[in-house]
C-alpha positions in Angstrom: 26.3 8.2 -27.2 23.8 6.1 -25.2 21.1 7.6 -23.0 20.0 5.7 -19.9 16.2 5.9 -19.5 16.0 3.6 -16.4 18.0 3.5 -13.2 17.9 1.3 -10.2 17.9 3.3 -6.9 17.5 1.8 -3.5 16.3 -1.5 -4.9 13.6 0.1 -7.2 13.6 0.8 -10.9 12.9 4.4 -11.8 12.8 6.4 -14.9 16.1 8.2 -14.8 16.0 11.6 -13.0 12.4 11.1 -11.9 10.5 9.5 -9.1 8.3 7.6 -11.6 8.6 3.9 -11.1 9.3 1.6 -14.1 6.6 -0.7 -12.6 3.8 1.8 -13.3 4.9 2.2 -17.0 5.3 -1.6 -17.5 1.9 -2.4 -16.0 0.3 0.2 -18.3 2.1 -1.2 -21.3 1.1 -4.7 -20.4 -2.5 -3.6 -20.1 -2.2 -2.4 -23.7 -1.8 1.3 -23.2 0.0 3.1 -26.1 3.2 4.9 -25.2 1.4 8.2 -26.1 -1.3 7.4 -23.6 1.2 6.5 -21.0 3.1 9.8 -21.5 -0.1 11.7 -21.0 -0.7 9.9 -17.7 2.8 10.9 -16.5 3.3 14.6 -17.2 6.8 14.4 -15.6 7.9 12.1 -18.6 8.5 12.9 -22.2 7.4 10.5 -24.9 11.0 9.7 -25.5 11.4 8.6 -21.9 8.3 6.4 -22.1 9.6 4.7 -25.3 13.1 4.4 -23.7 11.6 2.7 -20.6 9.5 0.3 -22.7 12.7 -0.5 -24.7 14.5 -1.1 -21.4 11.8 -3.4 -20.2 11.7 -5.4 -23.5 15.5 -5.8 -23.4 15.5 -7.0 -19.8 12.1 -8.6 -19.7 13.1 -11.7 -17.7 14.8 -9.7 -15.0 12.0 -7.1 -14.7 9.2 -9.7 -14.7 11.0 -11.4 -11.8 11.3 -8.1 -10.0 7.6 -7.3 -10.5 6.6 -10.8 -9.3 8.7 -10.3 -6.2 7.0 -7.0 -5.5 3.6 -8.7 -5.9 4.7 -11.4 -3.4 5.8 -8.8 -0.9 2.6 -6.8 -1.3 0.5 -10.0 -0.7 2.5 -10.8 2.4 1.9 -7.3 3.8 -1.8 -7.5 2.9 -2.1 -10.7 4.8 -0.3 -9.3 7.7 -2.6 -6.3 7.8 -5.6 -8.5 7.7 -4.4 -10.6 10.6 -3.5 -7.6 12.7 -6.7 -5.7 11.9 -9.5 -8.3 11.6 -12.3 -6.0 12.8 -11.4 -3.3 10.2 -11.4 -5.8 7.4 -14.7 -7.3 8.6 -16.3 -3.8 8.6 -14.9 -3.1 5.1 -16.3 -6.4 3.8 -19.7 -5.6 5.3 -19.7 -2.2 3.7 -18.7 -3.7 0.3 -21.6 -6.2 0.5 -24.1 -3.3 1.2 -23.1 -1.4 -1.9 -25.3 -2.0 -5.0 -23.8 -4.2 -7.7 -22.2 -2.3 -10.5 -22.8 -3.2 -14.1 -20.0 -4.1 -16.4 
């Protein structure tokens, strides 16, 4: 018997039976987060579901990477559209950002 850990609903990949996006788990995984750490960050998920989602990603990496890149392109287009339709707001945000003291890294 096979258990499905990821489902595609309304064009988005989700952890089966939850509202948690596969994107959020994959990005955490790609940043180097351990599955145990990811599970702690998402109380709605079990460790098994996190491992299952990571296994799904690794088995479908080309498809999921393309899906993530498309999402990033859509986000960038929306960001540019927002900047163009609200230039005063973004100018004020930039001025406020420049007035903040620099943070150390």
